[in-house]
N, CA, C, O and CB atoms as a CASP TS submission, in Angstrom:
PFRMAT TS
TARGET T0000
AUTHOR 0000-0000-0000
METHOD Language model
MODEL 1
PARENT N/A
ATOM      1  N   MET     1       0.828  -1.175   0.000  1.00  0.00           N
ATOM      2  CA  MET     1       0.000   0.000   0.000  1.00  0.00           C
ATOM      3  C   MET     1       0.881   1.250   0.000  1.00  0.00           C
ATOM      4  O   MET     1       1.833   1.346   0.774  1.00  0.00           O
ATOM      5  CB  MET     1      -0.946  -0.009   1.206  1.00  0.00           C
ATOM      6  N   ARG     2       0.562   2.186  -0.856  1.00  0.00           N
ATOM      7  CA  ARG     2       1.328   3.427  -0.913  1.00  0.00           C
ATOM      8  C   ARG     2       0.979   4.324   0.265  1.00  0.00           C
ATOM      9  O   ARG     2      -0.178   4.419   0.674  1.00  0.00           O
ATOM     10  CB  ARG     2       1.070   4.161  -2.234  1.00  0.00           C
ATOM     11  N   ARG     3       1.995   4.976   0.797  1.00  0.00           N
ATOM     12  CA  ARG     3       1.791   5.922   1.902  1.00  0.00           C
ATOM     13  C   ARG     3       2.397   7.259   1.501  1.00  0.00           C
ATOM     14  O   ARG     3       3.415   7.325   0.812  1.00  0.00           O
ATOM     15  CB  ARG     3       2.429   5.394   3.241  1.00  0.00           C
ATOM     16  N   TYR     4       1.749   8.306   1.947  1.00  0.00           N
ATOM     17  CA  TYR     4       2.164   9.646   1.568  1.00  0.00           C
ATOM     18  C   TYR     4       2.389  10.509   2.801  1.00  0.00           C
ATOM     19  O   TYR     4       1.763  10.308   3.841  1.00  0.00           O
ATOM     20  CB  TYR     4       1.123  10.288   0.653  1.00  0.00           C
ATOM     21  N   GLU     5       3.280  11.458   2.667  1.00  0.00           N
ATOM     22  CA  GLU     5       3.439  12.479   3.690  1.00  0.00           C
ATOM     23  C   GLU     5       2.966  13.798   3.088  1.00  0.00           C
ATOM     24  O   GLU     5       3.106  14.036   1.888  1.00  0.00           O
ATOM     25  CB  GLU     5       4.929  12.573   4.193  1.00  0.00           C
ATOM     26  N   CYS     6       2.413  14.637   3.931  1.00  0.00           N
ATOM     27  CA  CYS     6       1.891  15.932   3.488  1.00  0.00           C
ATOM     28  C   CYS     6       2.579  17.048   4.250  1.00  0.00           C
ATOM     29  O   CYS     6       2.955  16.891   5.411  1.00  0.00           O
ATOM     30  CB  CYS     6       0.359  16.010   3.683  1.00  0.00           C
ATOM     31  N   GLU     7       2.735  18.169   3.583  1.00  0.00           N
ATOM     32  CA  GLU     7       3.243  19.378   4.213  1.00  0.00           C
ATOM     33  C   GLU     7       2.436  20.554   3.701  1.00  0.00           C
ATOM     34  O   GLU     7       1.893  20.526   2.597  1.00  0.00           O
ATOM     35  CB  GLU     7       4.762  19.574   3.931  1.00  0.00           C
ATOM     36  N   PHE     8       2.368  21.593   4.529  1.00  0.00           N
ATOM     37  CA  PHE     8       1.613  22.799   4.213  1.00  0.00           C
ATOM     38  C   PHE     8       2.567  23.979   4.194  1.00  0.00           C
ATOM     39  O   PHE     8       3.497  24.051   4.997  1.00  0.00           O
ATOM     40  CB  PHE     8       0.463  23.029   5.233  1.00  0.00           C
ATOM     41  N   GLU     9       2.329  24.902   3.274  1.00  0.00           N
ATOM     42  CA  GLU     9       3.113  26.131   3.237  1.00  0.00           C
ATOM     43  C   GLU     9       2.161  27.288   2.958  1.00  0.00           C
ATOM     44  O   GLU     9       1.372  27.242   2.013  1.00  0.00           O
ATOM     45  CB  GLU     9       4.250  26.055   2.157  1.00  0.00           C
ATOM     46  N   THR    10       2.242  28.323   3.787  1.00  0.00           N
ATOM     47  CA  THR    10       1.354  29.473   3.660  1.00  0.00           C
ATOM     48  C   THR    10       1.986  30.525   2.761  1.00  0.00           C
ATOM     49  O   THR    10       3.161  30.861   2.908  1.00  0.00           O
ATOM     50  CB  THR    10       1.032  30.070   5.042  1.00  0.00           C
ATOM     51  N   VAL    11       1.188  31.043   1.826  1.00  0.00           N
ATOM     52  CA  VAL    11       1.622  32.091   0.902  1.00  0.00           C
ATOM     53  C   VAL    11       0.699  33.292   1.091  1.00  0.00           C
ATOM     54  O   VAL    11      -0.523  33.155   1.051  1.00  0.00           O
ATOM     55  CB  VAL    11       1.605  31.588  -0.592  1.00  0.00           C
ATOM     56  N   GLU    12       1.282  34.455   1.295  1.00  0.00           N
ATOM     57  CA  GLU    12       0.520  35.691   1.489  1.00  0.00           C
ATOM     58  C   GLU    12       0.096  36.268   0.138  1.00  0.00           C
ATOM     59  O   GLU    12       0.843  36.193  -0.837  1.00  0.00           O
ATOM     60  CB  GLU    12       1.354  36.728   2.280  1.00  0.00           C
ATOM     61  N   ALA    13      -1.106  36.842   0.088  1.00  0.00           N
ATOM     62  CA  ALA    13      -1.601  37.549  -1.093  1.00  0.00           C
ATOM     63  C   ALA    13      -1.617  39.037  -0.759  1.00  0.00           C
ATOM     64  O   ALA    13      -1.765  39.412   0.404  1.00  0.00           O
ATOM     65  CB  ALA    13      -3.036  37.040  -1.522  1.00  0.00           C
ATOM     66  N   GLU    14      -1.466  39.874  -1.761  1.00  0.00           N
ATOM     67  CA  GLU    14      -1.456  41.319  -1.558  1.00  0.00           C
ATOM     68  C   GLU    14      -2.578  41.960  -2.349  1.00  0.00           C
ATOM     69  O   GLU    14      -2.900  41.528  -3.456  1.00  0.00           O
ATOM     70  CB  GLU    14      -0.101  41.921  -1.964  1.00  0.00           C
ATOM     71  N   ALA    15      -3.170  42.995  -1.772  1.00  0.00           N
ATOM     72  CA  ALA    15      -4.164  43.793  -2.486  1.00  0.00           C
ATOM     73  C   ALA    15      -3.436  44.968  -3.121  1.00  0.00           C
ATOM     74  O   ALA    15      -2.847  45.792  -2.421  1.00  0.00           O
ATOM     75  CB  ALA    15      -5.317  44.282  -1.529  1.00  0.00           C
ATOM     76  N   GLN    16      -3.475  45.043  -4.452  1.00  0.00           N
ATOM     77  CA  GLN    16      -2.799  46.116  -5.177  1.00  0.00           C
ATOM     78  C   GLN    16      -3.627  46.516  -6.376  1.00  0.00           C
ATOM     79  O   GLN    16      -4.340  45.694  -6.952  1.00  0.00           O
ATOM     80  CB  GLN    16      -1.387  45.687  -5.616  1.00  0.00           C
ATOM     81  N   GLY    17      -3.534  47.776  -6.753  1.00  0.00           N
ATOM     82  CA  GLY    17      -4.210  48.243  -7.954  1.00  0.00           C
ATOM     83  C   GLY    17      -5.713  48.142  -7.824  1.00  0.00           C
ATOM     84  O   GLY    17      -6.251  48.107  -6.717  1.00  0.00           O
ATOM     85  N   CYS    18      -6.383  48.094  -8.951  1.00  0.00           N
ATOM     86  CA  CYS    18      -7.845  48.017  -8.979  1.00  0.00           C
ATOM     87  C   CYS    18      -8.273  46.837  -9.828  1.00  0.00           C
ATOM     88  O   CYS    18      -7.641  46.505 -10.831  1.00  0.00           O
ATOM     89  CB  CYS    18      -8.464  49.329  -9.523  1.00  0.00           C
ATOM     90  N   SER    19      -9.359  46.211  -9.404  1.00  0.00           N
ATOM     91  CA  SER    19      -9.910  45.136 -10.212  1.00  0.00           C
ATOM     92  C   SER    19     -10.908  45.715 -11.206  1.00  0.00           C
ATOM     93  O   SER    19     -11.293  46.878 -11.084  1.00  0.00           O
ATOM     94  CB  SER    19     -10.580  44.061  -9.322  1.00  0.00           C
ATOM     95  N   LEU    20     -11.324  44.935 -12.172  1.00  0.00           N
ATOM     96  CA  LEU    20     -12.282  45.400 -13.174  1.00  0.00           C
ATOM     97  C   LEU    20     -13.637  45.733 -12.572  1.00  0.00           C
ATOM     98  O   LEU    20     -14.395  46.519 -13.142  1.00  0.00           O
ATOM     99  CB  LEU    20     -12.451  44.356 -14.249  1.00  0.00           C
ATOM    100  N   PHE    21     -13.945  45.145 -11.430  1.00  0.00           N
ATOM    101  CA  PHE    21     -15.255  45.327 -10.804  1.00  0.00           C
ATOM    102  C   PHE    21     -15.204  46.295  -9.633  1.00  0.00           C
ATOM    103  O   PHE    21     -16.138  46.354  -8.833  1.00  0.00           O
ATOM    104  CB  PHE    21     -15.798  43.994 -10.338  1.00  0.00           C
ATOM    105  N   GLY    22     -14.115  47.055  -9.527  1.00  0.00           N
ATOM    106  CA  GLY    22     -13.950  47.988  -8.421  1.00  0.00           C
ATOM    107  C   GLY    22     -13.241  47.321  -7.264  1.00  0.00           C
ATOM    108  O   GLY    22     -13.171  46.094  -7.188  1.00  0.00           O
ATOM    109  N   GLY    23     -12.720  48.128  -6.367  1.00  0.00           N
ATOM    110  CA  GLY    23     -11.993  47.582  -5.229  1.00  0.00           C
ATOM    111  C   GLY    23     -10.569  47.232  -5.601  1.00  0.00           C
ATOM    112  O   GLY    23     -10.103  47.556  -6.694  1.00  0.00           O
ATOM    113  N   ALA    24      -9.892  46.579  -4.705  1.00  0.00           N
ATOM    114  CA  ALA    24      -8.482  46.244  -4.906  1.00  0.00           C
ATOM    115  C   ALA    24      -8.326  44.994  -5.752  1.00  0.00           C
ATOM    116  O   ALA    24      -9.142  44.076  -5.684  1.00  0.00           O
ATOM    117  CB  ALA    24      -7.785  46.052  -3.566  1.00  0.00           C
ATOM    118  N   GLY    25      -7.276  44.971  -6.543  1.00  0.00           N
ATOM    119  CA  GLY    25      -6.914  43.766  -7.276  1.00  0.00           C
ATOM    120  C   GLY    25      -6.118  42.845  -6.374  1.00  0.00           C
ATOM    121  O   GLY    25      -5.631  43.276  -5.328  1.00  0.00           O
ATOM    122  N   ILE    26      -5.979  41.601  -6.754  1.00  0.00           N
ATOM    123  CA  ILE    26      -5.262  40.614  -5.948  1.00  0.00           C
ATOM    124  C   ILE    26      -3.994  40.211  -6.682  1.00  0.00           C
ATOM    125  O   ILE    26      -4.039  39.857  -7.860  1.00  0.00           O
ATOM    126  CB  ILE    26      -6.151  39.369  -5.654  1.00  0.00           C
ATOM    127  N   VAL    27      -2.870  40.263  -5.992  1.00  0.00           N
ATOM    128  CA  VAL    27      -1.583  39.920  -6.584  1.00  0.00           C
ATOM    129  C   VAL    27      -0.957  38.798  -5.775  1.00  0.00           C
ATOM    130  O   VAL    27      -0.764  38.938  -4.567  1.00  0.00           O
ATOM    131  CB  VAL    27      -0.643  41.153  -6.642  1.00  0.00           C
ATOM    132  N   THR    28      -0.642  37.708  -6.414  1.00  0.00           N
ATOM    133  CA  THR    28       0.107  36.632  -5.778  1.00  0.00           C
ATOM    134  C   THR    28       1.149  36.144  -6.767  1.00  0.00           C
ATOM    135  O   THR    28       0.815  35.715  -7.871  1.00  0.00           O
ATOM    136  CB  THR    28      -0.831  35.466  -5.322  1.00  0.00           C
ATOM    137  N   GLN    29       2.392  36.210  -6.376  1.00  0.00           N
ATOM    138  CA  GLN    29       3.490  35.713  -7.196  1.00  0.00           C
ATOM    139  C   GLN    29       4.308  34.671  -6.441  1.00  0.00           C
ATOM    140  O   GLN    29       4.925  33.800  -7.053  1.00  0.00           O
ATOM    141  CB  GLN    29       4.388  36.868  -7.640  1.00  0.00           C
ATOM    142  N   ALA    30       4.311  34.760  -5.116  1.00  0.00           N
ATOM    143  CA  ALA    30       5.153  33.879  -4.301  1.00  0.00           C
ATOM    144  C   ALA    30       4.790  32.411  -4.488  1.00  0.00           C
ATOM    145  O   ALA    30       5.647  31.543  -4.326  1.00  0.00           O
ATOM    146  CB  ALA    30       5.033  34.252  -2.830  1.00  0.00           C
ATOM    147  N   HIS    31       3.538  32.119  -4.827  1.00  0.00           N
ATOM    148  CA  HIS    31       3.115  30.721  -4.967  1.00  0.00           C
ATOM    149  C   HIS    31       3.890  30.003  -6.065  1.00  0.00           C
ATOM    150  O   HIS    31       4.152  28.806  -5.955  1.00  0.00           O
ATOM    151  CB  HIS    31       1.619  30.649  -5.260  1.00  0.00           C
ATOM    152  N   ARG    32       4.252  30.712  -7.108  1.00  0.00           N
ATOM    153  CA  ARG    32       4.987  30.081  -8.222  1.00  0.00           C
ATOM    154  C   ARG    32       6.357  29.592  -7.781  1.00  0.00           C
ATOM    155  O   ARG    32       6.768  28.484  -8.124  1.00  0.00           O
ATOM    156  CB  ARG    32       5.143  31.064  -9.389  1.00  0.00           C
ATOM    157  N   GLU    33       7.060  30.421  -7.022  1.00  0.00           N
ATOM    158  CA  GLU    33       8.387  30.041  -6.538  1.00  0.00           C
ATOM    159  C   GLU    33       8.283  28.856  -5.592  1.00  0.00           C
ATOM    160  O   GLU    33       9.100  27.938  -5.654  1.00  0.00           O
ATOM    161  CB  GLU    33       9.072  31.226  -5.835  1.00  0.00           C
ATOM    162  N   VAL    34       7.287  28.870  -4.721  1.00  0.00           N
ATOM    163  CA  VAL    34       7.092  27.780  -3.761  1.00  0.00           C
ATOM    164  C   VAL    34       6.796  26.479  -4.502  1.00  0.00           C
ATOM    165  O   VAL    34       7.375  25.442  -4.179  1.00  0.00           O
ATOM    166  CB  VAL    34       5.944  28.115  -2.774  1.00  0.00           C
ATOM    167  N   ILE    35       5.904  26.518  -5.486  1.00  0.00           N
ATOM    168  CA  ILE    35       5.532  25.317  -6.237  1.00  0.00           C
ATOM    169  C   ILE    35       6.734  24.769  -7.003  1.00  0.00           C
ATOM    170  O   ILE    35       6.942  23.556  -7.032  1.00  0.00           O
ATOM    171  CB  ILE    35       4.375  25.623  -7.210  1.00  0.00           C
ATOM    172  N   ARG    36       7.525  25.639  -7.621  1.00  0.00           N
ATOM    173  CA  ARG    36       8.730  25.183  -8.347  1.00  0.00           C
ATOM    174  C   ARG    36       9.745  24.558  -7.398  1.00  0.00           C
ATOM    175  O   ARG    36      10.309  23.504  -7.690  1.00  0.00           O
ATOM    176  CB  ARG    36       9.382  26.356  -9.105  1.00  0.00           C
ATOM    177  N   ARG    37       9.977  25.215  -6.256  1.00  0.00           N
ATOM    178  CA  ARG    37      10.952  24.713  -5.283  1.00  0.00           C
ATOM    179  C   ARG    37      10.516  23.366  -4.730  1.00  0.00           C
ATOM    180  O   ARG    37      11.325  22.442  -4.647  1.00  0.00           O
ATOM    181  CB  ARG    37      11.139  25.718  -4.137  1.00  0.00           C
ATOM    182  N   ARG    38       9.249  23.241  -4.351  1.00  0.00           N
ATOM    183  CA  ARG    38       8.745  21.984  -3.808  1.00  0.00           C
ATOM    184  C   ARG    38       8.764  20.876  -4.858  1.00  0.00           C
ATOM    185  O   ARG    38       9.099  19.733  -4.549  1.00  0.00           O
ATOM    186  CB  ARG    38       7.330  22.172  -3.272  1.00  0.00           C
ATOM    187  N   GLY    39       8.404  21.214  -6.103  1.00  0.00           N
ATOM    188  CA  GLY    39       8.424  20.227  -7.177  1.00  0.00           C
ATOM    189  C   GLY    39       9.813  19.668  -7.412  1.00  0.00           C
ATOM    190  O   GLY    39       9.975  18.473  -7.656  1.00  0.00           O
ATOM    191  N   ALA    40      10.821  20.538  -7.337  1.00  0.00           N
ATOM    192  CA  ALA    40      12.206  20.096  -7.515  1.00  0.00           C
ATOM    193  C   ALA    40      12.644  19.152  -6.403  1.00  0.00           C
ATOM    194  O   ALA    40      13.559  18.349  -6.584  1.00  0.00           O
ATOM    195  CB  ALA    40      13.141  21.298  -7.567  1.00  0.00           C
ATOM    196  N   ASP    41      11.979  19.253  -5.242  1.00  0.00           N
ATOM    197  CA  ASP    41      12.293  18.367  -4.114  1.00  0.00           C
ATOM    198  C   ASP    41      11.413  17.119  -4.075  1.00  0.00           C
ATOM    199  O   ASP    41      11.466  16.356  -3.110  1.00  0.00           O
ATOM    200  CB  ASP    41      12.145  19.124  -2.812  1.00  0.00           C
ATOM    201  N   GLY    42      10.602  16.903  -5.121  1.00  0.00           N
ATOM    202  CA  GLY    42       9.791  15.692  -5.192  1.00  0.00           C
ATOM    203  C   GLY    42       8.379  15.825  -4.653  1.00  0.00           C
ATOM    204  O   GLY    42       7.654  14.833  -4.579  1.00  0.00           O
ATOM    205  N   TRP    43       7.969  17.040  -4.271  1.00  0.00           N
ATOM    206  CA  TRP    43       6.621  17.265  -3.753  1.00  0.00           C
ATOM    207  C   TRP    43       5.663  17.570  -4.889  1.00  0.00           C
ATOM    208  O   TRP    43       6.064  18.113  -5.918  1.00  0.00           O
ATOM    209  CB  TRP    43       6.614  18.410  -2.731  1.00  0.00           C
ATOM    210  N   ARG    44       4.393  17.219  -4.705  1.00  0.00           N
ATOM    211  CA  ARG    44       3.347  17.496  -5.687  1.00  0.00           C
ATOM    212  C   ARG    44       2.292  18.367  -5.024  1.00  0.00           C
ATOM    213  O   ARG    44       1.823  18.055  -3.929  1.00  0.00           O
ATOM    214  CB  ARG    44       2.719  16.174  -6.243  1.00  0.00           C
ATOM    215  N   LEU    45       1.916  19.464  -5.688  1.00  0.00           N
ATOM    216  CA  LEU    45       0.847  20.319  -5.173  1.00  0.00           C
ATOM    217  C   LEU    45      -0.468  19.570  -5.321  1.00  0.00           C
ATOM    218  O   LEU    45      -0.837  19.168  -6.424  1.00  0.00           O
ATOM    219  CB  LEU    45       0.801  21.697  -5.922  1.00  0.00           C
ATOM    220  N   THR    46      -1.175  19.384  -4.209  1.00  0.00           N
ATOM    221  CA  THR    46      -2.431  18.641  -4.272  1.00  0.00           C
ATOM    222  C   THR    46      -3.646  19.523  -4.052  1.00  0.00           C
ATOM    223  O   THR    46      -4.740  19.185  -4.505  1.00  0.00           O
ATOM    224  CB  THR    46      -2.425  17.538  -3.255  1.00  0.00           C
ATOM    225  N   ALA    47      -3.477  20.647  -3.368  1.00  0.00           N
ATOM    226  CA  ALA    47      -4.626  21.527  -3.102  1.00  0.00           C
ATOM    227  C   ALA    47      -4.147  22.857  -2.569  1.00  0.00           C
ATOM    228  O   ALA    47      -3.006  22.992  -2.127  1.00  0.00           O
ATOM    229  CB  ALA    47      -5.606  20.876  -2.104  1.00  0.00           C
ATOM    230  N   CYS    48      -5.026  23.834  -2.614  1.00  0.00           N
ATOM    231  CA  CYS    48      -4.793  25.104  -1.939  1.00  0.00           C
ATOM    232  C   CYS    48      -6.114  25.531  -1.309  1.00  0.00           C
ATOM    233  O   CYS    48      -7.180  25.419  -1.914  1.00  0.00           O
ATOM    234  CB  CYS    48      -4.245  26.200  -2.932  1.00  0.00           C
ATOM    235  N   ILE    49      -6.014  26.020  -0.088  1.00  0.00           N
ATOM    236  CA  ILE    49      -7.216  26.450   0.631  1.00  0.00           C
ATOM    237  C   ILE    49      -6.936  27.802   1.275  1.00  0.00           C
ATOM    238  O   ILE    49      -5.792  28.100   1.617  1.00  0.00           O
ATOM    239  CB  ILE    49      -7.645  25.395   1.708  1.00  0.00           C
ATOM    240  N   PRO    50      -7.972  28.622   1.442  1.00  0.00           N
ATOM    241  CA  PRO    50      -7.768  29.905   2.117  1.00  0.00           C
ATOM    242  C   PRO    50      -7.324  29.680   3.559  1.00  0.00           C
ATOM    243  O   PRO    50      -7.955  28.927   4.300  1.00  0.00           O
ATOM    244  CB  PRO    50      -9.058  30.753   2.079  1.00  0.00           C
ATOM    245  N   ALA    51      -6.242  30.333   3.948  1.00  0.00           N
ATOM    246  CA  ALA    51      -5.765  30.228   5.326  1.00  0.00           C
ATOM    247  C   ALA    51      -6.283  31.396   6.163  1.00  0.00           C
ATOM    248  O   ALA    51      -6.510  31.266   7.366  1.00  0.00           O
ATOM    249  CB  ALA    51      -4.226  30.184   5.363  1.00  0.00           C
ATOM    250  N   ARG    52      -6.464  32.543   5.498  1.00  0.00           N
ATOM    251  CA  ARG    52      -6.983  33.725   6.181  1.00  0.00           C
ATOM    252  C   ARG    52      -7.790  34.528   5.176  1.00  0.00           C
ATOM    253  O   ARG    52      -7.300  34.844   4.092  1.00  0.00           O
ATOM    254  CB  ARG    52      -5.829  34.588   6.799  1.00  0.00           C
ATOM    255  N   GLN    53      -9.028  34.859   5.529  1.00  0.00           N
ATOM    256  CA  GLN    53      -9.926  35.523   4.589  1.00  0.00           C
ATOM    257  C   GLN    53     -10.688  36.636   5.300  1.00  0.00           C
ATOM    258  O   GLN    53     -11.139  36.463   6.433  1.00  0.00           O
ATOM    259  CB  GLN    53     -10.911  34.509   3.958  1.00  0.00           C
ATOM    260  N   ARG    54     -10.828  37.781   4.630  1.00  0.00           N
ATOM    261  CA  ARG    54     -11.596  38.899   5.176  1.00  0.00           C
ATOM    262  C   ARG    54     -13.084  38.642   4.997  1.00  0.00           C
ATOM    263  O   ARG    54     -13.485  37.794   4.199  1.00  0.00           O
ATOM    264  CB  ARG    54     -11.193  40.227   4.499  1.00  0.00           C
ATOM    265  N   GLY    55     -13.889  39.369   5.735  1.00  0.00           N
ATOM    266  CA  GLY    55     -15.335  39.213   5.665  1.00  0.00           C
ATOM    267  C   GLY    55     -15.916  39.478   4.292  1.00  0.00           C
ATOM    268  O   GLY    55     -16.917  38.868   3.917  1.00  0.00           O
ATOM    269  N   GLU    56     -15.298  40.389   3.526  1.00  0.00           N
ATOM    270  CA  GLU    56     -15.815  40.698   2.189  1.00  0.00           C
ATOM    271  C   GLU    56     -15.335  39.712   1.128  1.00  0.00           C
ATOM    272  O   GLU    56     -15.651  39.868  -0.051  1.00  0.00           O
ATOM    273  CB  GLU    56     -15.409  42.100   1.792  1.00  0.00           C
ATOM    274  N   GLY    57     -14.576  38.702   1.537  1.00  0.00           N
ATOM    275  CA  GLY    57     -14.195  37.641   0.609  1.00  0.00           C
ATOM    276  C   GLY    57     -12.756  37.635   0.153  1.00  0.00           C
ATOM    277  O   GLY    57     -12.304  36.642  -0.417  1.00  0.00           O
ATOM    278  N   PHE    58     -12.007  38.723   0.387  1.00  0.00           N
ATOM    279  CA  PHE    58     -10.606  38.774  -0.042  1.00  0.00           C
ATOM    280  C   PHE    58      -9.780  37.774   0.759  1.00  0.00           C
ATOM    281  O   PHE    58      -9.787  37.798   1.990  1.00  0.00           O
ATOM    282  CB  PHE    58     -10.031  40.203   0.121  1.00  0.00           C
ATOM    283  N   VAL    59      -9.080  36.908   0.065  1.00  0.00           N
ATOM    284  CA  VAL    59      -8.216  35.919   0.715  1.00  0.00           C
ATOM    285  C   VAL    59      -6.847  36.556   0.925  1.00  0.00           C
ATOM    286  O   VAL    59      -6.169  36.910  -0.040  1.00  0.00           O
ATOM    287  CB  VAL    59      -8.104  34.601  -0.138  1.00  0.00           C
ATOM    288  N   GLU    60      -6.447  36.699   2.165  1.00  0.00           N
ATOM    289  CA  GLU    60      -5.167  37.326   2.506  1.00  0.00           C
ATOM    290  C   GLU    60      -4.004  36.343   2.467  1.00  0.00           C
ATOM    291  O   GLU    60      -2.865  36.750   2.240  1.00  0.00           O
ATOM    292  CB  GLU    60      -5.249  37.952   3.879  1.00  0.00           C
ATOM    293  N   ALA    61      -4.270  35.057   2.683  1.00  0.00           N
ATOM    294  CA  ALA    61      -3.216  34.037   2.696  1.00  0.00           C
ATOM    295  C   ALA    61      -3.803  32.694   2.267  1.00  0.00           C
ATOM    296  O   ALA    61      -4.953  32.369   2.559  1.00  0.00           O
ATOM    297  CB  ALA    61      -2.564  33.925   4.109  1.00  0.00           C
ATOM    298  N   TRP    62      -2.973  31.929   1.565  1.00  0.00           N
ATOM    299  CA  TRP    62      -3.368  30.604   1.081  1.00  0.00           C
ATOM    300  C   TRP    62      -2.466  29.557   1.701  1.00  0.00           C
ATOM    301  O   TRP    62      -1.265  29.783   1.853  1.00  0.00           O
ATOM    302  CB  TRP    62      -3.306  30.530  -0.466  1.00  0.00           C
ATOM    303  N   ASP    63      -3.030  28.414   2.060  1.00  0.00           N
ATOM    304  CA  ASP    63      -2.233  27.248   2.427  1.00  0.00           C
ATOM    305  C   ASP    63      -2.105  26.369   1.190  1.00  0.00           C
ATOM    306  O   ASP    63      -3.100  25.891   0.644  1.00  0.00           O
ATOM    307  CB  ASP    63      -2.878  26.460   3.626  1.00  0.00           C
ATOM    308  N   LEU    64      -0.863  26.164   0.759  1.00  0.00           N
ATOM    309  CA  LEU    64      -0.587  25.232  -0.335  1.00  0.00           C
ATOM    310  C   LEU    64      -0.282  23.883   0.299  1.00  0.00           C
ATOM    311  O   LEU    64       0.530  23.796   1.219  1.00  0.00           O
ATOM    312  CB  LEU    64       0.609  25.728  -1.247  1.00  0.00           C
ATOM    313  N   ILE    65      -0.924  22.841  -0.186  1.00  0.00           N
ATOM    314  CA  ILE    65      -0.779  21.504   0.391  1.00  0.00           C
ATOM    315  C   ILE    65      -0.017  20.623  -0.602  1.00  0.00           C
ATOM    316  O   ILE    65      -0.417  20.455  -1.754  1.00  0.00           O
ATOM    317  CB  ILE    65      -2.179  20.881   0.738  1.00  0.00           C
ATOM    318  N   PHE    66       1.078  20.077  -0.118  1.00  0.00           N
ATOM    319  CA  PHE    66       1.950  19.245  -0.951  1.00  0.00           C
ATOM    320  C   PHE    66       1.995  17.834  -0.394  1.00  0.00           C
ATOM    321  O   PHE    66       1.857  17.625   0.811  1.00  0.00           O
ATOM    322  CB  PHE    66       3.376  19.839  -1.031  1.00  0.00           C
ATOM    323  N   GLU    67       2.191  16.860  -1.289  1.00  0.00           N
ATOM    324  CA  GLU    67       2.362  15.480  -0.850  1.00  0.00           C
ATOM    325  C   GLU    67       3.451  14.819  -1.674  1.00  0.00           C
ATOM    326  O   GLU    67       3.749  15.237  -2.793  1.00  0.00           O
ATOM    327  CB  GLU    67       1.037  14.693  -0.964  1.00  0.00           C
ATOM    328  N   ARG    68       4.034  13.788  -1.104  1.00  0.00           N
ATOM    329  CA  ARG    68       4.967  12.920  -1.827  1.00  0.00           C
ATOM    330  C   ARG    68       4.909  11.546  -1.195  1.00  0.00           C
ATOM    331  O   ARG    68       4.600  11.384  -0.014  1.00  0.00           O
ATOM    332  CB  ARG    68       6.427  13.489  -1.803  1.00  0.00           C
ATOM    333  N   GLU    69       5.214  10.575  -2.012  1.00  0.00           N
ATOM    334  CA  GLU    69       5.193   9.195  -1.530  1.00  0.00           C
ATOM    335  C   GLU    69       6.371   8.969  -0.597  1.00  0.00           C
ATOM    336  O   GLU    69       7.487   9.421  -0.853  1.00  0.00           O
ATOM    337  CB  GLU    69       5.230   8.191  -2.711  1.00  0.00           C
ATOM    338  N   ARG    70       6.099   8.268   0.479  1.00  0.00           N
ATOM    339  CA  ARG    70       7.162   7.953   1.441  1.00  0.00           C
ATOM    340  C   ARG    70       7.983   6.782   0.924  1.00  0.00           C
ATOM    341  O   ARG    70       7.432   5.818   0.392  1.00  0.00           O
ATOM    342  CB  ARG    70       6.572   7.626   2.841  1.00  0.00           C
ATOM    343  N   ASP    71       9.282   6.864   1.077  1.00  0.00           N
ATOM    344  CA  ASP    71      10.175   5.796   0.654  1.00  0.00           C
ATOM    345  C   ASP    71      10.208   4.643   1.656  1.00  0.00           C
ATOM    346  O   ASP    71      10.379   3.484   1.276  1.00  0.00           O
ATOM    347  CB  ASP    71      11.571   6.343   0.452  1.00  0.00           C
ATOM    348  N   ASP    72      10.043   4.972   2.939  1.00  0.00           N
ATOM    349  CA  ASP    72      10.214   3.957   3.963  1.00  0.00           C
ATOM    350  C   ASP    72       8.937   3.214   4.321  1.00  0.00           C
ATOM    351  O   ASP    72       8.977   2.266   5.105  1.00  0.00           O
ATOM    352  CB  ASP    72      10.770   4.580   5.181  1.00  0.00           C
ATOM    353  N   GLY    73       7.807   3.622   3.763  1.00  0.00           N
ATOM    354  CA  GLY    73       6.558   2.932   4.004  1.00  0.00           C
ATOM    355  C   GLY    73       5.913   3.218   5.349  1.00  0.00           C
ATOM    356  O   GLY    73       4.926   2.571   5.698  1.00  0.00           O
ATOM    357  N   THR    74       6.445   4.178   6.126  1.00  0.00           N
ATOM    358  CA  THR    74       5.835   4.519   7.406  1.00  0.00           C
ATOM    359  C   THR    74       4.883   5.690   7.228  1.00  0.00           C
ATOM    360  O   THR    74       4.949   6.433   6.249  1.00  0.00           O
ATOM    361  CB  THR    74       6.912   4.855   8.457  1.00  0.00           C
ATOM    362  N   VAL    75       4.006   5.828   8.192  1.00  0.00           N
ATOM    363  CA  VAL    75       3.024   6.915   8.150  1.00  0.00           C
ATOM    364  C   VAL    75       3.612   8.163   8.732  1.00  0.00           C
ATOM    365  O   VAL    75       2.941   9.194   8.788  1.00  0.00           O
ATOM    366  CB  VAL    75       1.748   6.539   8.897  1.00  0.00           C
TER
END
């Protein structure tokens, strides 16, 4: 049976500029570097979920969830 280990990494989002519908635009660039770095280490991005969100819906931070198969077969 395959076993996997998971790790989480939080990436901050920034409000900058204006969106087409008014209000602040959302800028996230750090996630790309994190995904590339983790991929080079054998991790696979499996999901992202809001880690911190304002009442009006703006997500201030995302948790990126990575997994990789364990070599030793332990949990």
